[in-house]
C-alpha positions in Angstrom: 5.7 -27.9 -54.8 4.9 -27.1 -51.2 7.8 -27.2 -48.9 7.5 -29.4 -45.8 7.5 -28.0 -42.5 10.3 -28.8 -40.1 9.5 -31.6 -37.9 10.5 -30.9 -34.1 11.1 -34.2 -32.2 11.2 -33.4 -28.6 12.0 -35.8 -25.8 9.9 -35.8 -22.6 12.5 -33.9 -20.5 13.2 -31.2 -23.3 9.3 -30.8 -23.9 8.9 -30.2 -19.9 11.6 -27.6 -20.0 10.5 -25.7 -23.3 6.8 -25.6 -21.8 8.2 -24.2 -18.5 10.1 -21.5 -20.6 7.3 -20.7 -22.7 5.0 -20.0 -19.6 7.7 -17.8 -17.9 7.7 -15.9 -21.0 3.8 -15.6 -21.0 4.2 -13.8 -17.5 6.0 -11.0 -19.3 9.6 -11.8 -18.2 12.7 -11.5 -20.3 15.6 -13.8 -19.9 19.3 -14.0 -21.2 20.4 -17.4 -22.0 22.4 -17.5 -18.6 19.6 -16.3 -16.6 17.1 -19.0 -18.2 19.9 -21.6 -17.3 19.9 -20.6 -13.7 15.8 -20.6 -13.6 15.9 -24.3 -15.5 18.4 -25.9 -13.4 16.9 -24.3 -10.1 13.3 -25.7 -10.8 14.2 -29.0 -12.6 17.4 -29.7 -10.3 19.3 -31.4 -13.4 22.7 -31.1 -14.5 22.4 -29.3 -18.0 24.8 -27.3 -20.0 24.2 -23.7 -20.9 24.5 -25.0 -24.7 21.5 -27.3 -24.0 19.3 -24.4 -22.6 20.5 -22.5 -25.6 19.3 -25.1 -28.0 15.9 -25.3 -26.0 15.4 -21.5 -26.4 16.1 -22.0 -30.4 13.5 -24.8 -30.3 11.0 -22.6 -28.6 11.7 -19.8 -31.1 11.1 -22.2 -34.0 7.7 -23.2 -32.3 6.6 -19.7 -31.3 7.0 -17.0 -34.0 6.4 -14.2 -31.5 9.5 -15.0 -29.7 12.1 -12.3 -30.1 15.7 -11.3 -29.1 16.5 -7.8 -27.6 20.0 -6.5 -27.2 20.6 -4.7 -24.1 24.3 -3.5 -24.1 26.2 -6.6 -24.8 23.6 -8.8 -23.4 20.9 -10.8 -25.3 17.6 -11.1 -23.8 14.7 -13.6 -25.1 11.2 -12.3 -24.6 7.8 -12.7 -26.1 6.7 -9.8 -28.3 4.3 -7.3 -26.6 1.6 -8.1 -29.1 1.8 -11.7 -28.0 1.2 -10.9 -24.3 -1.0 -7.9 -24.3 -4.1 -9.3 -25.3 -3.9 -11.9 -22.4 -3.8 -9.0 -20.0 -5.6 -6.0 -21.6 -8.8 -7.7 -21.9 -9.1 -7.8 -18.0 -7.4 -4.6 -17.1 -10.2 -1.8 -16.2 -9.5 1.9 -15.5 -9.1 1.4 -11.8 -6.6 -1.6 -12.1 -4.8 0.5 -14.5 -4.4 3.1 -11.9 -3.3 0.7 -9.4 -0.8 -0.8 -11.5 1.0 2.6 -12.2 1.0 3.4 -8.5 2.5 -0.2 -7.9 5.2 0.5 -10.4 6.0 3.6 -9.0 6.4 2.4 -5.5 8.3 -0.8 -6.5 10.9 1.1 -8.2 12.1 2.9 -5.1 13.5 -0.6 -4.2 15.3 -1.3 -7.2 18.6 -0.6 -5.1 17.7 -2.9 -2.4 18.6 -6.6 -1.9 15.5 -7.3 -3.6 16.3 -5.0 -6.6 16.7 -8.0 -9.2 13.4 -9.4 -8.4 11.6 -6.1 -8.2 13.0 -5.3 -11.7 11.6 -8.4 -13.1 8.2 -7.5 -11.7 8.2 -3.9 -12.8 8.9 -5.2 -16.4 6.2 -7.8 -16.1 3.5 -4.8 -14.9 4.9 -2.7 -17.7 3.8 -5.4 -20.3 0.4 -4.7 -18.9 0.3 -0.8 -18.5 3.4 0.3 -20.4 5.1 3.8 -19.6 5.8 5.7 -16.7 2.8 7.9 -15.4 3.0 7.9 -11.7 5.7 10.4 -10.5 6.9 8.3 -7.8 9.8 10.8 -7.1 7.2 13.3 -5.9 4.9 11.1 -3.8 6.4 13.0 -0.6 7.0 16.5 -1.9 5.6 18.4 0.9 6.0 18.7 4.7 2.6 20.0 6.1 2.6 17.2 8.7 6.2 17.4 9.5 8.9 14.8 9.0 9.5 12.6 12.1 13.1 11.5 12.7 12.8 7.9 13.6 16.5 7.3 14.0 16.4 6.8 17.8 13.4 4.6 17.7 15.0 1.6 15.8 15.2 -0.6 18.7 11.4 0.1 19.7 10.4 -0.6 16.0 12.5 -3.9 15.7 10.9 -5.1 19.1 7.4 -4.4 18.3 7.7 -6.1 14.7 9.1 -9.1 16.4 6.4 -9.2 18.9 4.0 -8.9 16.1 5.5 -11.8 14.0 5.8 -14.1 17.1 2.5 -12.9 18.6 3.8 -11.8 22.0 2.7 -9.5 24.5 4.8 -6.5 25.3 4.7 -4.0 28.2 4.5 -0.4 26.8 4.8 3.0 28.3 3.5 5.8 26.0 1.6 9.1 25.7 -1.8 9.5 24.2 -2.0 11.7 21.3 -3.1 15.2 22.5 -2.6 14.1 25.9 0.4 14.6 28.5 -0.4 11.7 30.5 1.9 8.6 30.5 0.2 5.1 30.2 1.5 1.9 31.2 -0.1 -1.1 29.4 0.2 -4.6 28.4 -0.5 -4.8 24.7 -0.6 -7.3 21.8 0.3 -5.5 18.5 -1.2 -6.3 15.1 0.5 -4.1 12.6 1.4 -0.7 11.5 0.5 1.8 8.9 1.4 5.3 8.1 -0.9 8.4 9.0 0.0 12.0 8.5 3.7 11.5 8.6 3.9 9.0 11.4 4.3 5.3 11.9 1.3 4.1 13.8 1.0 0.8 15.5 -2.5 -1.0 16.3 -2.4 -3.0 19.4 -5.0 -4.7 21.7 -4.6 -3.0 25.0 -5.7 -5.4 27.8 -6.5 -2.7 30.6 -9.1 -0.9 28.1 -10.3 -4.1 26.5 -10.0 -2.6 23.1 -7.5 -2.1 20.1 -5.6 1.4 20.4 -3.7 3.2 17.6 -0.3 4.6 19.1 2.2 6.5 17.0 5.7 5.4 17.5 7.0 8.8 18.5 4.5 8.6 21.3 6.0 5.1 22.6 8.7 6.0 25.3 9.5 2.2 26.3 8.7 -1.4 25.5 9.9 -4.8 27.3 8.8 -8.3 26.8 5.9 -9.2 28.7 5.1 -12.5 30.2 2.4 -15.1 28.4 -0.9 -13.4 29.0 -4.3 -15.3 28.8 -6.4 -12.1 28.1 -8.6 -13.1 25.4 -7.7 -10.9 22.0 -10.8 -10.4 19.7 -10.3 -11.0 15.9 -8.8 -7.7 14.3 -10.4 -6.0 11.3 -8.9 -2.6 10.4 -11.9 -1.7 8.4 -14.3 -2.2 11.3 -11.9 -0.2 13.4 -12.0 2.8 11.3 -15.7 2.5 10.8 -17.5 5.8 11.8 -14.1 6.9 13.3 -12.3 10.1 12.6 -8.5 9.9 12.7 -6.8 7.7 15.3 -7.8 9.3 18.4 -10.7 7.7 20.7 -14.0 9.6 21.0 -17.8 9.3 21.4 -19.8 8.8 18.2 -22.3 11.3 16.9 -23.8 12.3 13.5 -22.0 15.2 12.0 -23.6 17.7 9.5 -21.4 20.1 7.7 -22.0 22.6 4.9 -19.4 23.7 2.3 -19.8 27.3 0.9 -20.7 27.6 -2.7 -17.1 28.7 -3.4 -15.9 25.5 -2.2 -18.6 23.1 -3.4 -16.6 22.2 -6.3 -13.3 21.5 -4.5 -14.8 19.6 -1.4 -18.3 19.2 -2.2 -17.5 16.3 -4.6 -15.4 14.2 -2.1 -16.3 11.3 0.0 -15.3 11.5 3.7 -17.2 8.5 4.7 -18.7 5.8 2.7 -21.8 6.1 4.3 -22.2 9.8 4.0 -25.3 11.6 2.7 -24.6 14.6 0.2 -27.4 17.3 -0.5 -27.1 20.3 -3.1 -28.6 23.3 -1.4 -30.5 25.8 -3.3 -27.8 28.4 -3.0 -25.0 26.3 -4.4 -23.5 24.8 -1.1 -23.0 21.4 -0.4 -24.3 19.8 3.0 -22.9 16.5 4.0 -23.9 14.3 6.9 -21.9 11.2 8.3 -21.3 9.2 11.6 -17.9 9.9 13.1 -16.3 10.3 16.5 -15.8 13.7 18.4 -12.2 14.3 18.9 -9.3 16.7 18.9 -8.6 15.6 15.4 -12.0 16.2 14.2 -11.8 19.8 15.6 -8.4 20.3 13.6 -9.8 18.8 10.5 -12.8 21.3 10.5 -10.4 24.2 11.2 -8.5 23.5 8.0 -11.5 24.5 6.0 -11.6 27.9 7.4 -14.6 30.0 6.3 -15.4 27.6 3.8 -17.2 25.1 6.2 -19.9 25.6 8.5 -21.0 23.1 11.4 -24.7 22.5 11.4 -24.9 19.9 14.0 -24.3 18.6 16.7 -24.1 21.8 19.1 -21.2 19.7 21.0 -19.0 19.9 18.0 -19.9 23.7 17.3 -19.0 24.8 20.7 -15.6 22.8 20.8 -14.8 24.4 17.4 -15.8 28.1 18.7 -13.6 27.3 21.8 -10.5 26.2 19.8 -10.9 29.1 17.3 -11.2 31.7 20.3 -7.8 29.9 22.1 -5.9 30.4 18.5 -7.4 33.9 18.1 -6.1 35.1 21.5 -2.6 34.0 20.6 -2.5 37.0 18.3 
């Protein structure tokens, strides 16, 4: 005789709680009874006992066979088995997503001891259900000092003032030195954000006198002070448009650059994309010729010098002459 299945009769409120719990577990989260109690009472804003939540978890366990309990020290955690969760995610994860998720797990791990540590750990566990294991060695993400390390200890007040101005969309008076320039500039600026570049924290701001966006490393900013409300029109900011056909963060006139990598360096550098619109041509001698639009500035010349004899500037002549001059100046020091 076939054994009758246990009939579970759920009230409306209990059903809502159990469904909510199931959805949280489907996200890849693990919860102890106490953590789930905190979650349920926070969301449903009802006065429940811990025993009621434990009963809800047991009910969910009876309804969903893939629920499991894991012992972590003396604490017991509830979760859905990886087999129950993985297919939901892995069907949509392509290799590029997998790479991104490993990067994200690595960077998030840096904040496990911060005030966001508890939330970060939950997110890392959730991502781990999608791409299990530790592959990205985040401890080694800044292993060398080729660009130097800037000591920003004395720049905290400037950083705080600019960040506040960005959040509140306020103008600032700034005094700064341009990159590769000893002249002091005093401008009225509306900052949009910051990013990291070659070991520097760089702020992007609309400079009213120039009527354009400028990129200013924080260590080049000497002084900031609140500015009065200003009616200068600030155009829409698009970071991708700003870096289009631009080399580095310095200003400069545009040109079409053609360089040629020697056969010995073709496999290393010839397979790389330096500009999304570049054209790459393999020459009969095995060298690689690359052409793309860019700006002529000191950063471009320094970049070309990094390749030494492995790269040759084909055109324009202006860049070729600037490179020769810079190389001659370097040689004169020895």
